N, C-alpha and C positions, 0 to 999 in steps of 0.2 A: 583441614585446619581452619580455613576461612569460616566454614559454617560453625565450627566449635567456638571460634573467637566471638562470632556474633551471638551465639547462644549464651556464652558465659558472661558477656559484657553487661555490667550493671546489676547482675543477679548473683552469680557464683563468685565473680571477682569484679572489682572496680574497672571502669573502662580505661583508666590510666595505668592498670597493673601490667607488669611484664608478661604475665601469662596471656592476657587478651591481646596486647600489642604484638607480641611475637607470633601468636597464631594467625592474626590477620595479615601482618606484613609478610611472613614467610608463605602463607597461603597464596597471596597475590603473586609473590615472587616465583613460586613453583608453577603457577598457571602461566606466567610469562615464559618460563623456561620450556614448558611444554610446547607453547607456540613457536619458539625459536627452533626447537628440535624438529617439529613438524615441517618447518619452513626450510631449514638448512641441512639437517643431518639424516633424517629418517629415509631409508631406502624405499620403504613402502609405507608412506604416511597413512595413518588411520583417519586423519582429517586433513586431506590435502588443501593447502591454502589457495590453490588455483580456483576453487569453487567460490572464493570470495573476491574474484577479480571484477565481478559485475556489481554495480551499486544495488541492483535489485536483490541479489543473493544475500548481501549483508543485511539489507532491510528486512527480507523475509525471515531470516534466522533471528534477527532482533525482535521482530513481531512475535515469533514463536516463543521466545524467551519471556518477554514481558507479558504476553497474553497468559502464558502458563502461570506466571507470577501472580497476576491479578485473579485469574479464574479460580485457582485453588484456594485463595484467601476467602472467597465466598463459600466454596464447598466445605472448607475446614472450620471457619470461624462463625458462620451463621448458626450451626448447631450449638456452638458455645453461647451465642447470644440468646437463643431460644431457651436453653437450660438455665443460664445464670440470671438473665434479666426477666424472661417471661415465665420462668418456673416450670418449664416443660420437662417431662421425663426423657431419657435417651431415646426411647421408642417414638414418642410424640415429636421429638425434634426432627427425626427422619420424615415424619408425615408433614411437618411444617415446611420442610425443604422441598416438597414436591413441586410447587409452582416454579421454582428455579430449575430443578432437574428436568421436568417435562418440557418446559419452554425451550431450553437450550438444546435438548435432544431433538425436538420437532424442528427447530430452526436449522439445526445441523443437517437434517434430512432434506429439508426444502432447499437449502443452499446447494447441496450436491446436485439435486435435480435441475435447479436453475443454471448452474455452471455447465452441466451436460447439455442442456437445451440451447443455451445461448453462446457458450464458449467464452463468456466474460466473467472474470473472477474479481475485478476491482469494485464493481458496484456493491456486491454483498460485503466485501471487505470494509469499505468505507462506512457502509450502513452499520455494520457491527461495531467498528471502532468508536463511532460517535455515540451509539446507544450504550456501549460499555462504560464510557466515561459518565454518561447520565445515570446509568443504573448504580454504579458504585458511589456516585455523588449522592444519590438518593438514600443509600445505606447510612450515610452520615446523619440523616434525619430519622432513622429508625427510632420508634418511641420507647420511653422508659416504662411503658405499660402495654397491655394487649390492645392494639389497634389493628384489626385484621385487614382493613382496607389498605393501609400502608404496607403492612408485612407482606401481603400477597402481591399487590401491584408493583411494589419496588423490586420484588424478585422476578416478576415477569419481564420488566424492562431490562434488568441485568441479564436474564437468560436470552432475551432477543439480541442483546449486544454480544454475549460471549459465543453463541452458537456459530455464526458465520465465519468466525476467525479461525476455526480449526482447519478448514479445507483450503481456503483461498491463498494464504501465503505459501503453502506447500506446493500448489500448482504453479505459482509464480516462480518458485525456486527451480522446480523440475523443467520448466520450459526454457530456462536460461542457461542450463549447464549442458555439457556434451553428454550424449547418450551413455558413454562409458562411465560417467560420474554421477548418474542419477541415483544409483544405489547408495553411494557414499554421501551424496548431498541429502538424501532422505534420512539416512542414519544420523547425520549431523543435525538436521532439523529436529528430529525426535530426541536426540541427546540434549539439545538446548531446552526442549520442553521438560524432560525429566529433571534436568539440573534446576530449572526454574521452580519446579514443584518443591524440591528440597529447600531451595533458598526462600521460597514463599513461607513455608512453615517456620523456618528459623527466624526470618526477618519479622514475620508477624508475631511469633512468640517473644522475640526480644522487645518489640514495641509494647505488646500487651503486658509483659512481666514488668518492664520498667515503669509503665504507667500505673500498674497496681502497686508497685513499690513506693511511688510517690504518694500514694493515698494510704500508706500503712499507718501514719499517725492518726488519721481519722478512724481507721478500723480498730486501732488499739484503744482509742478513747471509748468506742462503742462496744467492743467485744472483749477487751482485755488482751494482754500480750500473747498468750498461748494460742487462743483461737484465731486471733488476727494474723499470726505467723503462718497459719494453715491456709488463709484466704488472701495472701498477698505475695507479690513476687512470683517466683517460679512454681510455688505450690498452688496458686490460685485456680488454674484450669483443672488441676487434678482433684480438687476438693469441692467441686461445685455442688455435690450432693449434700454437703453440710448446710447449705443455705436454707433448704426447706425445713431443717430441724431447729432453726432459730426462732425466737419470738418475732411477731410481725414487725415491730419497730426496728429491730436489728436487721431483719431481712431486707427492709427497704434501704437501709444504709449500705449494705453489701451490694445489693442489686444496682444501686446508683453508682457505686464505685466501678463495678463491672461495665455498666453502660457507658460511663465517661471514658474508660480505658479503651473500649472497643470503638468508640467514636473517633478517637485519635487514630486508631488502626485504619479505619475506613478512609480517613483523610489522606493517609500516606498511600494507600493502595489506589485511591482515585488519581493521585499524582502519577503513579506508575501507569495507569490507564492512559493518561495524557501523553506520557512518553511513548506508549504503544502506537497511538495515533500519529505522533510525529515521525516515528520510524516507518509507518505504513505509507506516508506521503512520498517516500522515495522508491516505492515499488512501481515499476512501469508495466504497462500491458503488452503482452506478446500473444499473437494469435495462436490458439491451441491447435496443434497438428493432429490430423487423423491418420497420418502415415506411420507405419511401423518401421523402426530403424534397429537393425541388429547390432549388438555391441558385445564384444568379448569381455569377460570378467575373470578374476582369479589372478594368482601371482604370476603365472606365465604371461598373461596379457599385460599386467602391470609392468613386468620387466621389458616387454616389447615397446610399450609406450615410453618407458624411461629411456631406453636406448634411442628411440626416435627423437625424443626431446633433446638428448645430449648431442646427437648428430646435427639437429637443427641449430642448436646454439653454437656448435663448433663451426658450422657453415657460415653462420651469421658473423662470427668473430673473424673468420678468414676473409669474408667479403669486406668487413670494415678495415682490416689490415691492408688489403689490396688498394682500397680507395685512398687510404692515407699515403700509401707508397706512391701512387700515381700523382697525388698532390705534391709530394716532395719532388 
């Protein structure tokens, strides 16, 4: 519901419409109810809130979410920039994306080797967070014409920033939870990343579509109402192929509208990169252990752990009662 509300807002329905407001409000409400259920009522919670008892754990999951949010915006909207602004074909837009893809892949590999050799995950994390802000900030300066030096170098910087952040926060989370919670914590970490990917596409789409809608009057004046309707709002990204069929003068107007709209999108996601850095500052270092610790998993083990926790709480309440009685 939350994603649909963001997707519809300003395009299919006005932001002030009952449809958009209800979808967003009730989406947030149900997310809150899910958290309350996991905290108070679920016998075997799929996302036990005890894994968020440490500040580092909250920070690591937050970094995973916002990193996924920012990273996917590059992988998803750079090809749109290549096709709409630079006039690349879908196949060539994949070729143009190689500097970003190869850089973050190689950096991801090097980061894993570095952490294995040194046992330190914070240096590559901070390195990546700073460069990610720089890289997405440079995307704001992507040109309105083919300037290969900027297109390639900006992607390399962004790839160097995005790569190290895949491994480091996961290790920080796994070192801070009990062995029995590692599987659950890892699932929660990747759930946050998958959720952020969906949010990234929707938020990016909402920003881009609303910005293109703002420029609809310019497009109508240059193209006429029928053609302008296909290249504005929610239809813009689906009809990129039409740009190459226009006369040169009209092409330039449309490409400028796409370029200006994508520029606002990069500004927003650079801000999200800043939030990722802020969250990463709360991750503390813990020495990685080389010792193997066995842990029981499954519903039987969960029931045993639950009974132990109930007995522990019951014993604690009894002790508190005795202390108060002695005081009286």
